C-alpha positions in Angstrom: -59.7 -294.1 97.0 -63.2 -294.2 98.5 -64.0 -295.7 101.9 -67.4 -296.4 103.4 -67.8 -296.2 107.2 -71.3 -297.4 108.3 -72.9 -299.8 110.8 -75.8 -301.6 109.3 -78.7 -302.2 111.7 -79.6 -305.7 112.6 -83.3 -304.9 112.9 -85.5 -302.9 110.6 -85.4 -299.1 111.1 -88.5 -297.9 112.7 -90.3 -294.8 111.3 -88.8 -291.5 112.3 -85.3 -293.0 112.9 -82.2 -292.7 110.7 -78.9 -294.4 109.9 -75.7 -292.4 109.2 -73.0 -293.5 106.8 -69.7 -291.7 106.1 -67.8 -291.8 102.8 -64.2 -290.7 102.8 -62.1 -289.8 99.8 -58.3 -290.2 99.8 -56.8 -289.5 96.4 -53.4 -290.9 95.7 -52.9 -289.4 92.2 -53.9 -286.1 90.5 -57.0 -287.2 88.6 -60.7 -287.1 89.0 -62.4 -290.5 90.0 -65.9 -291.7 89.7 -67.7 -294.7 91.5 -71.0 -295.6 92.9 -72.5 -296.7 96.2 -75.3 -299.3 96.4 -78.0 -298.9 99.0 -80.3 -302.0 99.6 -83.6 -301.0 101.1 -85.7 -304.2 101.4 -86.2 -305.3 97.9 -85.1 -301.9 96.3 -81.6 -301.0 95.1 -80.6 -297.3 95.1 -77.4 -296.3 93.2 -75.6 -293.3 94.8 -72.9 -291.9 92.5 -69.5 -290.9 94.0 -67.3 -288.3 92.4 -63.8 -287.5 93.6 -62.4 -284.2 92.2 -58.9 -282.9 92.9 -58.6 -279.2 94.1 -58.1 -276.7 91.3 -58.0 -272.9 90.7 -60.2 -270.9 88.4 -58.6 -267.5 87.7 -60.5 -264.7 85.8 -59.3 -261.3 84.7 -60.9 -258.3 83.0 -60.2 -258.1 79.3 -59.8 -254.3 79.0 -58.7 -251.3 81.0 -60.1 -248.1 79.5 -58.8 -244.8 80.9 -61.1 -242.8 78.5 -60.2 -239.3 77.4 -57.5 -237.7 79.5 -55.5 -234.5 79.4 -51.8 -234.4 78.4 -50.6 -232.8 81.6 -47.3 -234.5 82.4 -49.0 -236.6 85.0 -49.0 -240.3 85.8 -52.6 -241.6 86.2 -53.6 -245.0 87.6 -56.4 -247.4 87.2 -57.0 -250.8 88.9 -58.2 -254.1 87.7 -58.8 -257.3 89.6 -57.9 -261.0 89.2 -60.6 -263.2 90.7 -60.1 -266.9 91.8 -63.3 -268.8 91.8 -61.6 -272.2 92.5 -60.7 -274.1 95.6 -57.0 -273.7 95.5 -54.6 -270.8 95.1 -53.6 -269.8 91.6 -50.5 -267.9 90.3 -50.4 -265.2 87.7 -47.7 -263.3 85.8 -48.0 -260.1 83.7 -45.6 -259.2 81.0 -45.5 -256.1 78.7 -43.1 -255.2 75.9 -45.0 -252.3 74.2 -43.8 -248.8 73.3 -45.8 -246.8 75.9 -44.5 -247.0 79.4 -46.8 -249.0 81.7 -46.1 -249.4 85.4 -47.8 -252.6 86.6 -47.9 -253.4 90.3 -47.7 -256.2 91.1 -46.5 -258.0 88.0 -46.8 -261.5 89.4 -48.3 -263.2 92.5 -50.7 -265.7 93.9 -54.5 -265.4 94.3 -56.0 -267.2 97.2 -59.2 -269.3 96.8 -62.5 -267.4 96.6 -60.8 -264.0 96.7 -59.5 -261.2 94.4 -56.2 -259.6 93.8 -56.0 -255.9 92.7 -53.6 -254.9 90.0 -52.6 -251.2 89.6 -51.7 -250.0 86.1 -50.1 -246.6 85.5 -49.8 -244.6 82.3 -48.0 -241.3 81.7 -49.8 -238.5 80.0 -46.8 -236.6 78.8 -47.6 -236.7 75.1 -50.9 -236.6 73.3 -52.0 -239.6 71.3 -54.0 -242.8 71.3 -52.8 -245.6 73.6 -53.9 -249.1 72.7 -51.4 -251.6 74.2 -51.8 -255.3 75.1 -50.5 -256.9 78.3 -49.9 -260.6 78.4 -51.3 -262.3 81.5 -50.3 -265.9 82.3 -53.0 -267.4 84.5 -52.5 -270.8 86.1 -54.9 -273.3 84.7 -56.0 -271.1 81.9 -52.9 -270.3 79.9 -52.0 -266.9 78.4 -54.6 -264.2 77.8 -54.4 -260.5 76.7 -55.6 -257.4 78.5 -55.9 -254.3 76.4 -55.0 -250.9 77.9 -56.8 -248.1 76.1 -56.7 -244.3 76.5 -57.0 -241.1 74.4 -54.5 -238.4 75.5 -55.5 -235.0 74.2 -54.1 -231.5 74.6 -55.8 -228.8 76.6 -57.7 -226.8 74.0 -58.9 -223.3 74.8 -60.7 -221.5 72.0 -61.9 -217.9 71.6 -65.3 -217.8 69.8 -67.5 -215.0 68.7 -70.3 -214.3 71.2 -72.9 -214.0 68.4 -71.5 -216.1 65.5 -69.8 -218.9 67.5 -66.8 -219.0 65.1 -63.2 -219.0 66.1 -61.8 -215.5 66.5 -58.3 -214.4 65.7 -58.7 -210.6 65.9 -61.1 -208.0 67.3 -61.1 -204.6 65.7 -62.5 -201.9 68.0 -62.2 -199.3 65.3 -61.8 -195.6 66.1 -62.7 -194.5 69.6 -62.4 -191.0 71.2 -59.8 -190.5 73.9 -61.5 -190.8 77.2 -64.3 -193.1 76.0 -64.6 -196.8 76.0 -65.9 -199.5 73.6 -66.7 -203.1 74.5 -66.8 -206.3 72.6 -67.9 -209.7 73.9 -66.2 -213.0 73.2 -66.8 -216.6 74.4 -64.1 -218.8 75.9 -64.6 -222.5 75.1 -63.0 -225.3 77.0 -62.7 -228.1 74.4 -61.2 -230.5 76.9 -62.6 -233.3 79.1 -61.3 -231.8 82.4 -61.7 -228.5 84.3 -59.5 -225.7 83.1 -58.3 -222.8 85.3 -57.5 -219.8 83.0 -56.1 -216.3 83.4 -55.7 -213.5 80.8 -52.3 -212.0 80.2 -51.7 -208.9 78.0 -48.6 -209.2 75.9 -47.1 -205.7 75.9 -43.7 -206.8 74.6 -44.9 -209.0 71.7 -43.4 -208.7 68.2 -45.7 -206.7 66.0 -47.4 -204.8 68.8 -48.0 -201.1 68.4 -48.9 -198.7 71.2 -49.8 -195.2 70.2 -48.4 -195.0 66.7 -50.2 -193.4 63.8 -49.8 -196.2 61.2 -51.1 -193.9 58.3 -48.2 -191.5 58.7 -45.0 -191.6 56.8 -42.1 -193.7 58.1 -39.9 -190.6 58.8 -42.7 -188.9 60.8 -43.3 -192.1 62.8 -39.6 -192.5 63.6 -39.4 -188.8 64.6 -42.4 -189.2 66.8 -41.0 -192.3 68.5 -37.8 -190.4 69.3 -39.8 -187.7 71.1 -42.2 -189.9 73.1 -41.6 -192.1 76.1 -42.7 -195.6 75.1 -43.1 -196.9 78.6 -46.9 -197.0 78.4 -48.9 -199.0 80.9 -51.1 -201.0 78.5 -53.1 -202.5 81.3 -55.1 -199.3 81.4 -56.0 -199.5 77.7 -57.5 -203.0 77.7 -59.9 -204.2 80.3 -60.9 -207.9 80.4 -63.9 -208.9 82.6 -63.6 -211.4 84.0 -59.8 -211.9 83.6 -59.6 -215.2 85.4 -61.9 -218.1 86.1 -62.6 -221.9 85.8 -64.2 -223.6 82.8 -66.0 -226.9 83.2 -65.4 -229.6 80.5 -66.8 -228.4 77.2 -68.2 -225.2 78.8 -68.5 -221.7 77.3 -68.1 -218.5 79.2 -68.7 -214.9 78.1 -65.9 -212.4 78.5 -66.2 -208.7 78.0 -63.2 -206.8 76.4 -63.2 -203.0 76.8 -60.9 -200.7 74.9 -60.2 -197.3 76.6 -57.6 -195.3 74.7 -55.8 -192.4 76.5 -54.1 -189.5 75.0 -50.4 -190.2 74.7 -48.2 -187.7 76.5 -44.5 -187.7 75.8 -41.6 -185.9 77.3 -41.8 -183.3 74.6 -45.2 -182.0 73.5 -46.1 -182.7 69.9 -47.4 -179.7 68.0 -50.0 -181.7 66.1 -52.8 -182.0 68.7 -55.0 -184.0 66.3 -52.5 -186.9 66.1 -54.2 -190.3 65.9 -52.9 -193.2 67.9 -53.2 -196.8 66.6 -52.9 -199.8 68.9 -52.1 -203.4 68.1 -52.0 -205.6 71.2 -52.2 -209.3 71.8 -54.2 -210.9 74.6 -53.2 -214.4 75.7 -55.5 -216.7 77.6 -53.3 -219.1 79.6 -54.0 -222.1 81.7 -52.9 -221.7 85.3 -49.9 -223.7 86.3 -47.9 -224.0 83.0 -45.1 -221.5 83.5 -41.9 -223.3 82.6 -41.0 -220.6 80.1 -40.5 -218.0 82.9 -38.0 -220.3 84.6 -35.7 -220.5 81.5 -32.6 -218.3 81.7 -28.9 -218.4 81.5 -28.5 -219.5 85.1 -31.2 -222.2 84.8 -29.7 -224.2 82.0 -30.1 -227.4 84.0 -33.9 -226.8 84.3 -34.6 -227.3 80.6 -37.8 -229.2 80.0 -39.3 -231.0 77.1 -42.3 -228.6 77.0 -41.4 -225.0 77.6 -44.6 -223.2 76.3 -47.8 -223.2 78.2 -51.1 -224.0 76.6 -52.6 -220.8 75.5 -54.6 -219.0 72.8 -53.7 -215.6 71.5 -56.2 -212.9 70.4 -55.1 -209.9 68.5 -56.7 -206.5 69.5 -56.7 -203.5 67.2 -58.1 -200.0 67.7 -57.4 -196.3 67.3 -57.6 -193.4 69.6 -58.9 -190.1 68.2 -59.0 -186.7 69.8 -62.2 -184.5 69.7 -61.9 -182.1 66.8 -64.8 -179.6 67.2 -64.3 -175.9 66.2 -66.5 -172.9 66.8 -67.1 -170.1 64.4 -67.0 -167.5 65.8 -65.0 -168.4 68.8 -63.6 -169.1 71.2 -64.5 -165.6 72.4 -67.9 -164.2 71.5 -68.8 -160.5 72.1 -72.5 -159.5 72.1 -73.9 -156.1 71.3 -74.8 -153.8 74.2 -78.5 -154.0 75.2 -80.8 -152.7 77.8 -82.6 -154.5 80.6 -85.5 -156.5 79.2 -83.9 -156.8 75.7 -81.7 -159.5 74.2 -79.1 -159.9 71.5 -78.2 -163.0 69.5 -75.1 -164.3 67.8 -75.3 -167.3 65.3 -72.5 -169.9 65.9 -71.5 -172.9 63.9 -70.1 -176.1 65.5 -68.1 -178.1 63.0 -66.9 -181.7 63.6 -63.7 -182.1 61.7 -63.3 -185.7 62.5 -63.3 -188.0 59.5 -64.3 -191.2 61.4 -66.7 -190.5 64.3 -69.7 -188.3 65.1 -69.7 -186.1 68.2 -72.5 -185.5 70.7 -72.5 -182.2 72.5 -74.3 -180.6 75.4 -74.2 -176.9 76.6 -74.3 -176.3 80.3 -76.6 -173.7 81.8 -75.1 -170.2 82.0 -76.7 -167.1 83.6 -77.9 -164.4 81.3 -77.3 -166.6 78.2 -79.5 -169.0 76.3 -78.4 -171.6 73.7 -80.6 -173.2 71.1 -80.3 -176.2 70.7 -78.7 -177.1 74.0 -77.7 -180.5 72.9 -77.3 -182.5 69.7 -75.2 -184.7 67.5 -73.0 -183.7 64.7 -72.1 -186.4 62.1 -68.5 -186.8 60.9 -67.3 -184.0 58.6 -70.4 -182.0 59.2 -71.5 -178.7 60.9 -74.4 -177.6 63.1 -75.8 -174.1 63.6 -76.4 -172.9 67.1 -78.0 -169.7 68.2 -76.5 -168.1 71.4 -78.7 -165.4 73.0 -77.7 -162.8 75.6 -80.7 -162.2 77.9 -79.5 -160.0 80.8 -81.5 -160.1 84.0 -79.7 -157.2 85.6 -77.5 -154.2 84.7 -73.8 -154.7 84.3 -71.0 -156.3 82.3 -71.0 -160.1 82.1 -68.1 -162.3 81.2 -69.1 -165.9 81.4 -67.3 -169.1 80.5 -69.7 -171.4 78.6 -68.7 -175.1 79.1 -69.6 -177.5 76.3 -69.6 -181.2 77.3 -68.7 -183.8 74.7 -70.8 -186.9 75.6 -69.7 -190.5 75.1 -69.7 -193.9 76.8 -67.3 -194.7 79.6 -66.7 -197.3 82.2 -69.0 -197.8 85.2 -66.8 -198.5 88.3 -69.7 -200.3 90.0 -70.3 -202.6 87.0 -67.3 -203.0 84.7 -69.2 -205.0 82.1 -71.6 -202.1 81.3 -70.9 -198.6 80.0 -72.5 -195.4 81.0 -73.0 -192.0 79.5 -70.2 -189.6 80.6 -68.8 -186.3 79.7 -65.3 -187.2 78.6 -64.2 -183.9 77.0 -65.0 -180.2 77.6 -64.8 -177.2 75.4 -64.8 -173.6 76.7 -66.4 -170.5 75.1 -65.9 -167.0 76.5 -69.2 -165.0 76.3 -69.1 -161.3 76.9 -72.2 -159.0 77.1 -73.0 -155.6 78.5 -76.5 -154.6 79.9 -77.1 -150.8 80.1 -79.7 -148.9 82.1 -82.3 -146.7 80.5 -82.4 -143.0 81.5 -85.8 -142.0 82.8 -87.0 -138.4 82.9 -88.2 -137.4 86.4 -91.3 -135.2 86.6 -92.0 -133.2 89.7 -95.6 -132.5 90.7 -97.0 -130.0 93.1 -97.7 -131.4 96.6 -101.4 -130.9 97.2 -100.9 -130.3 100.9 -100.0 -133.6 102.5 -96.3 -133.7 103.4 -94.8 -137.1 102.7 -92.4 -138.9 105.0 -89.5 -138.1 102.6 -89.6 -134.8 100.7 -87.4 -132.0 99.7 -86.6 -129.1 101.9 -89.8 -127.2 101.1 -92.0 -130.2 100.7 -93.3 -128.8 97.4 -92.2 -131.3 94.7 -92.1 -135.1 94.8 -90.5 -137.4 92.1 -92.8 -139.7 90.3 -90.2 -142.4 89.7 -87.5 -143.9 91.8 -84.2 -144.0 90.0 -80.8 -145.4 91.0 -79.4 -142.7 93.3 -75.7 -142.2 93.4 -74.2 -139.7 95.7 -71.1 -139.1 97.6 -72.6 -139.4 101.0 -72.9 -143.0 102.2 -76.7 -142.9 102.8 -78.6 -146.2 102.7 -82.4 -146.1 102.1 -84.4 -148.9 103.7 -87.9 -149.2 102.2 -90.4 -151.3 103.9 -94.1 -151.9 103.2 -95.1 -149.4 105.9 -92.7 -146.6 106.5 -89.4 -145.8 104.8 -86.5 -145.2 107.1 -83.3 -143.4 106.1 -80.2 -144.4 108.2 -76.8 -142.9 108.0 -73.6 -144.5 109.1 -72.5 -142.5 112.1 -68.8 -143.3 111.8 -68.6 -142.0 108.2 -69.9 -138.5 108.6 -68.8 -135.6 110.8 -71.4 -132.9 109.9 -72.2 -130.7 112.9 -71.0 -133.3 115.2 -71.0 -132.2 118.8 -67.6 -132.1 120.4 -68.8 -134.4 123.2 -69.9 -137.0 120.8 -66.9 -136.6 118.4 -65.4 -140.0 119.4 -68.6 -142.1 119.5 -67.5 -145.0 117.3 -69.3 -147.8 119.0 -72.7 -146.5 117.7 -73.6 -147.7 114.2 -76.8 -146.0 113.2 -78.0 -142.4 113.1 -81.7 -141.6 112.3 -82.8 -138.9 110.0 -85.1 -136.2 111.4 -88.2 -137.2 109.5 -88.4 -140.9 110.6 -90.3 -140.3 113.8 -93.0 -142.6 112.6 -90.6 -145.5 112.3 -89.3 -145.0 115.8 -92.6 -146.2 117.2 -91.9 -149.7 116.0 -90.3 -152.3 118.4 -86.7 -151.5 118.3 -83.6 -153.7 118.7 -82.1 -153.8 122.2 -78.6 -154.1 121.0 -78.6 -150.9 118.8 -78.5 -147.2 119.6 -79.8 -144.4 117.5 -78.3 -140.9 117.4 -79.3 -137.7 115.7 -77.8 -136.9 112.4 -76.1 -133.6 113.4 -75.0 -133.6 117.0 -75.1 -137.4 117.3 -76.9 -137.1 120.6 -78.4 -140.3 121.8 -82.0 -140.3 120.7 -85.0 -141.8 122.4 -85.8 -145.3 121.2 -89.2 -146.6 122.2 -89.6 -150.3 122.7 -93.2 -151.5 122.6 -93.6 -154.5 125.0 -96.6 -155.6 122.9 -94.5 -156.1 119.9 -91.0 -156.7 121.2 -89.5 -160.2 121.7 -89.1 -161.4 125.2 -85.8 -162.9 126.4 -87.1 -166.5 126.0 -88.3 -165.7 122.4 -84.9 -164.2 121.6 -83.2 -167.3 123.0 -85.4 -169.5 120.8 -84.6 -167.4 117.7 -80.9 -167.7 118.5 -81.1 -171.5 118.9 -83.1 -171.8 115.7 -80.6 -169.7 113.8 -77.7 -171.8 115.3 -79.4 -175.0 114.3 -79.5 -174.0 110.7 -76.0 -172.5 110.8 -74.7 -175.8 112.1 -76.7 -177.8 109.6 -75.3 -175.7 106.7 -71.8 -176.0 108.2 -72.2 -179.8 108.4 -73.3 -180.0 104.8 -70.3 -178.0 103.7 -68.0 -180.2 105.8 -69.4 -183.3 104.2 -68.9 -181.8 100.7 -65.3 -180.9 101.5 -64.6 -184.4 102.8 -66.2 -185.9 99.7 -64.1 -183.7 97.5 -61.0 -184.6 99.5 -61.9 -188.3 99.2 -62.3 -188.1 95.4 -59.0 -186.3 95.2 -57.5 -189.1 97.3 -58.9 -191.9 95.1 -57.7 -190.0 92.0 -54.1 -190.3 93.2 -54.6 -193.6 95.1 -52.0 -195.8 93.4 -48.7 -197.4 94.4 -46.7 -194.4 93.2 -48.7 -191.4 94.6 -50.2 -193.3 97.6 -53.1 -190.8 97.8 -51.0 -187.6 97.8 -51.3 -185.1 95.0 -48.0 -184.7 93.3 -45.9 -181.7 94.3 -48.7 -180.2 96.5 -46.9 -178.1 99.0 -43.7 -180.0 98.6 -40.3 -178.5 97.7 -37.8 -180.4 95.8 -34.7 -181.2 97.8 -31.3 -179.9 96.9 -29.2 -182.7 95.4 -25.5 -182.5 94.9 -23.3 -184.6 92.8 -22.0 -186.4 95.9 -25.5 -187.6 96.7 -25.8 -189.6 93.5 -25.0 -193.3 93.7 -22.0 -194.7 91.9 -24.1 -197.3 90.1 -27.7 -197.0 89.0 -29.9 -199.1 91.2 -32.5 -201.2 89.5 -35.9 -200.3 90.9 -38.3 -203.0 91.9 -41.5 -203.2 90.0 -44.6 -202.5 92.1 -46.6 -205.6 92.7 -49.5 -206.4 90.4 -52.8 -205.1 91.5 -55.5 -207.8 91.9 -57.9 -205.7 89.8 -55.7 -204.9 86.8 -54.8 -207.2 83.9 -51.6 -209.2 84.0 -49.0 -208.2 81.4 -46.1 -210.2 80.2 -43.6 -207.4 80.8 -44.7 -207.1 84.5 -44.6 -210.8 85.0 -41.0 -210.9 83.6 -40.0 -207.9 85.7 -41.2 -209.2 89.0 -39.7 -212.6 88.2 -36.3 -211.1 87.5 -36.5 -209.0 90.7 -37.3 -212.1 92.8 -34.6 -214.1 91.2 -32.0 -211.4 91.5 -32.4 -211.3 95.3 -30.6 -214.6 95.6 -31.8 -218.1 96.5 -32.9 -218.9 100.0 -32.5 -222.4 101.3 -33.7 -224.2 104.4 -36.6 -221.9 105.2 -39.1 -222.5 108.0 -41.0 -225.7 107.4 -44.2 -224.5 109.0 -45.9 -221.1 109.6 -44.8 -219.9 113.0 -45.5 -216.2 113.4 -49.0 -214.7 113.4 -48.4 -213.0 110.1 -47.2 -216.2 108.5 -50.2 -218.1 109.7 -52.5 -215.5 108.4 -50.8 -215.4 105.0 -50.6 -219.1 104.6 -54.3 -219.6 105.3 -55.4 -217.4 102.4 -57.2 -218.9 99.4 -55.3 -217.7 96.3 -56.9 -216.5 93.1 -55.9 -217.8 89.7 -53.9 -214.6 89.0 -52.1 -215.0 92.3 -51.3 -218.6 91.5 -50.0 -217.5 88.1 -47.4 -215.4 89.9 -46.1 -218.3 91.8 -43.6 -220.3 89.8 -42.9 -223.9 90.8 -41.0 -225.9 88.3 -39.9 -227.2 86.0 -43.1 -229.2 85.5 -40.9 -232.1 84.1 -37.6 -232.9 85.8 -35.6 -235.1 83.4 -32.6 -236.8 85.0 -31.6 -238.3 81.7 -29.3 -241.4 81.8 -28.5 -242.3 85.4 -26.7 -245.3 86.8 -28.4 -247.8 89.1 -27.1 -247.6 92.7 -26.2 -243.9 92.1 -27.6 -240.7 93.7 -28.6 -237.8 91.4 -29.9 -234.4 92.4 -31.8 -231.7 90.5 -33.5 -228.6 91.8 -37.2 -227.8 91.9 -37.4 -224.0 91.8 -40.0 -222.1 93.9 -40.4 -218.3 93.2 -42.9 -216.3 95.2 -43.7 -213.0 93.5 -46.6 -212.1 95.9 -46.4 -209.7 98.7 -47.2 -212.3 101.4 -46.0 -215.6 102.5 -46.9 -218.9 100.9 -46.6 -222.5 102.3 -45.5 -225.2 99.9 -45.8 -228.8 100.9 -44.5 -231.6 98.7 -46.0 -235.1 99.0 -43.7 -237.9 97.7 -44.7 -241.6 98.0 -42.2 -242.8 95.4 -39.4 -245.0 96.7 -36.9 -243.7 94.3 -37.4 -240.1 95.6 -37.5 -240.8 99.3 -34.2 -238.9 100.0 -35.7 -235.6 98.9 -35.7 -233.0 101.6 -37.1 -230.5 102.8 -40.7 -231.4 101.8 -42.2 -228.3 103.5 -41.2 -224.6 103.3 -42.7 -221.2 104.1 -41.5 -218.9 101.3 -41.4 -215.2 102.2 -42.7 -212.5 99.8 -40.6 -211.8 96.7 -38.3 -214.7 97.4 -36.7 -217.5 95.4 -35.8 -220.9 96.8 -35.4 -224.4 95.6 -35.8 -228.0 96.8 -33.2 -230.6 95.8 -35.0 -233.6 94.2 -32.9 -236.7 94.9 -33.3 -239.7 92.6 -32.0 -243.2 93.5 -32.9 -246.5 91.8 -31.8 -250.1 91.6 -34.1 -251.1 88.7 -33.0 -250.8 85.1 -35.3 -249.2 82.5 -37.4 -246.1 81.9 -38.7 -244.3 85.0 -41.7 -242.0 84.8 -43.7 -241.0 87.9 -45.2 -237.8 89.3 -45.5 -236.3 92.7 -47.9 -233.6 94.0 -47.5 -230.5 96.0 -49.8 -228.1 97.8 -49.8 -224.4 98.2 -51.3 -223.1 101.4 -52.7 -226.6 102.0 -55.4 -225.9 99.3 -54.1 -225.6 95.8 -52.7 -228.8 94.2 -50.0 -229.2 91.5 -47.8 -232.0 90.2 -44.3 -232.5 88.8 -43.3 -235.3 86.5 -39.9 -237.1 87.1 -38.3 -238.8 84.1 -35.2 -240.9 84.1 -33.5 -243.7 82.2 -31.8 -246.1 84.6 -28.8 -247.7 82.9 -26.1 -250.1 84.2 -22.6 -248.9 85.2 -20.5 -248.9 82.1 -17.0 -248.1 81.0 -15.7 -247.4 77.5 -12.3 -248.0 75.9 -10.7 -245.6 73.5 -9.7 -248.6 71.4 -10.5 -252.3 71.2 -7.2 -253.3 69.6 -3.8 -251.9 70.7 -0.5 -252.1 68.8 2.6 -251.8 70.8 5.7 -250.3 69.2 9.3 -250.1 70.6 10.0 -247.2 72.9 12.4 -244.7 71.1 15.8 -244.4 72.8 15.8 -247.9 74.3 17.6 -250.9 73.1 16.0 -252.6 70.2 13.3 -255.1 71.2 13.8 -254.5 74.9 10.6 -252.7 75.7 7.2 -252.1 74.0 4.6 -249.8 75.5 1.2 -248.3 74.6 -1.7 -246.6 76.4 -5.4 -247.1 76.3 -8.0 -244.6 77.8 -10.8 -245.9 80.0 -13.7 -243.5 79.9 -16.7 -243.3 82.3 -19.7 -241.6 80.6 -22.1 -242.3 83.5 -22.8 -240.4 86.7 -21.5 -243.0 89.1 -17.9 -244.0 89.9 -17.1 -247.4 88.3 -14.6 -249.9 89.8 -12.7 -252.0 87.3 -10.1 -254.8 87.1 -8.1 -256.2 84.2 -8.0 -260.0 83.7 -5.6 -261.5 81.2 -7.0 -264.2 78.9 -4.9 -267.3 79.6 -3.8 -269.7 76.9 -1.4 -272.6 76.5 1.5 -270.1 76.2 2.2 -267.7 79.1 1.3 -264.1 78.2 4.1 -261.6 77.9 1.8 -258.5 78.3 1.0 -256.6 81.5 -1.2 -253.6 82.2 -1.1 -251.0 84.9 -3.1 -250.1 86.9 -4.5 -253.6 87.0 -7.5 -252.4 89.1 -9.0 -249.1 90.2 -11.9 -246.7 90.1 -12.9 -244.2 87.4 -14.8 -241.2 88.7 -18.1 -240.1 87.1 -17.7 -238.3 83.7 -13.9 -238.7 83.8 -11.3 -241.0 82.2 -8.1 -242.9 83.2 -5.0 -243.8 81.2 -3.8 -247.5 81.4 -0.4 -248.5 80.1 0.2 -251.9 78.4 3.8 -253.3 78.3 5.1 -256.2 76.3 8.1 -257.9 77.7 10.1 -259.6 74.9 11.7 -262.9 75.5 12.4 -266.3 74.1 9.3 -267.8 72.7 7.1 -264.8 74.0 3.8 -264.5 72.2 3.3 -261.3 70.2 -0.5 -261.2 70.8 -2.5 -261.2 74.0 -6.0 -260.3 75.3 -7.3 -258.6 78.5 -10.9 -258.4 79.8 -12.0 -255.2 81.4 -14.4 -256.3 84.2 -16.6 -253.5 85.6 -18.0 -254.0 89.0 -21.8 -254.3 88.6 -21.4 -253.4 85.0 -20.2 -254.5 81.6 -17.1 -256.3 80.3 -14.9 -255.4 77.4 -12.1 -257.3 75.6 -8.9 -255.6 74.7 -6.6 -257.2 72.1 -2.9 -256.3 72.2 -0.3 -256.8 69.4 3.5 -256.3 69.6 5.0 -254.9 66.4 8.4 -256.6 66.2 10.8 -255.6 63.5 13.6 -258.0 62.5 16.7 -256.1 61.5 18.2 -257.1 58.1 
């Protein structure tokens, strides 16, 4: 098989020159050959070995595929391995698997070219937790059979609630007794004991079995039942429990702190309960759920076809217990305290006792400042079932009767709106005391002394006696005395006296002031230009001197007016801001979906309603949408879901956002709580047993419980689901729709694959499709049939019987009957001899035996199903010979 091609030189080869020789190898049989080539160089002999090797393949494959630790999330995951060919010829491979766990292997056989690799894709389904360790048999050309192990550990999503300080698993948190209007916080730690990221959201179960909302558990059964009949139990528990944060994402094996706040509120029923000190106990359950597992909300009487193998989401429950207590502080004496009358500069005191009648909690009090009254101590703390002495003093600063309302603030901890994780000191309750005191004036004896000769500005008629002290002067005449540091001036209202008024000046009402006769010294001051002075008796206009040295000029008066206007405007602006701030606070107080910032019944009159205005049937009100700041509750989720589903199902919606509003809504990034209000499912669509070459449809429900549009896009690359349509829909707010998932296959066996979908082109999700592809099959009601004579006919002239052909599959099955031929001609016939049985239906076939000479009494038929099974039917004629 070797051939040497060379031309030997006739002369010696000179230095620097060479001679070329070619060796060709032509094998004629598949075996390796070995020979040698002799090279004679002068007197030396050089042996050159020759090896002839046939082409061969050298295939190599990895021995293990390890998926590691994965989450059981109803998803098909993939991993790739490669088959390498290090040889010089192509090599074939074939992979077979007969294990329990479903493995999709693509491709299962093929050829690997020389010096190249072939990638093999292996899929496993993570629908059930457990350990996967399966072996695939790989037949490699030239190496025989080898095994490749597929390993994976499928675990459940595990979310644990741990104590923030101890690190142990918590089942319950007891807040204990808390005053109404105050808050108490506890911290927990959420632990993601899973190898993948976990998006979680907190849901408060307000309709759970065993929950209590505002019931005194220490009271008797009869009292509790009576109290329940009086109260309206529709309590919004989202205001009682605050969870911060109430949504988030946990990295694998990460812990996150969560603050729980308990804020009890006084229960108010339709009928007021006489016992104002009623305690209210609360037992609630807080559930931390993973976002996306919501098959339980899709179950209902109309959704029987959407049953799934896993209807409960992964979650962890935490029980919350606590009690709300009212403030029970009494005053003795009180609530009205009367002080003894006292004079100016004196004080009276009344001892008072503050008693805390609560058996569970202490109370912290603080007295507000009140004019003419002093309290000692002004603030303090009273332990439970204790009392504290307080001295209240009446210290008047002026004469009169004083009736003041003393406000006592009860101090506690409350929520800070700016930082919900921290508490601040607030006044959550107020008590009112009525303080009444009278301050009298002392009577002072007036002594008159003889005037030594100098007449004062103000004196009596004779100027002889002057009073030492100035007392409160009360008289019938409306006289006002203006005392300055220099000269006193007595001024009388001119419109209020008519003593000796001149008849000419009888109607002078525009003048305001009248000077007394003895105030001439005061008239030398700079007067006011806009006022006139008249005499006291005749009201004649009196001379008013204006001194230009002391009077204001026109420019100065303008500056004074501008200065006064500046401060008037400034004070008016401050008042306007204060009023706007008060109005804003009142708006925020009633800013909710019900009141929309309007104070209830403020200036509104109830309309007159007649019996004809009432609807015939009670309309079911839609629940308001969930606020993004409040905690989700199971009752609200169920209510908004029922409202969305009751509106009817929309089909063939817009495939892409078209309007400006739709484009704006569909570009939003949704939070975990918003995603939790979008129900797309079921997460596992199980078609059950389906026939090959058949078409089966099931619905994928989409429920949008948000107040804006969402855009759902389905990405399907599976050949068996290619007929599914539409793959893109814009779902309006509070709308339910569905997408028909169409399944077609021509391959027998178990089918498990998943497809993905996107919400707003950002948030991913997946749905698992499960089916068992079976061949077309028909069943017979009996495998052996006995034919009896027909009553009413001549004996042995006609024998008949029927057999039922049943189709248990979802595809119509065509059939034909073929008789089994023997040496003797059959006497049996069957009608219809061929036909079609519709899906999930049956068909009656009649078998007739025709008696005759030498007719066989037994026969066989074969039921041949097109693309399906075959069944034998044995027939016997029951012939009776008369005696």
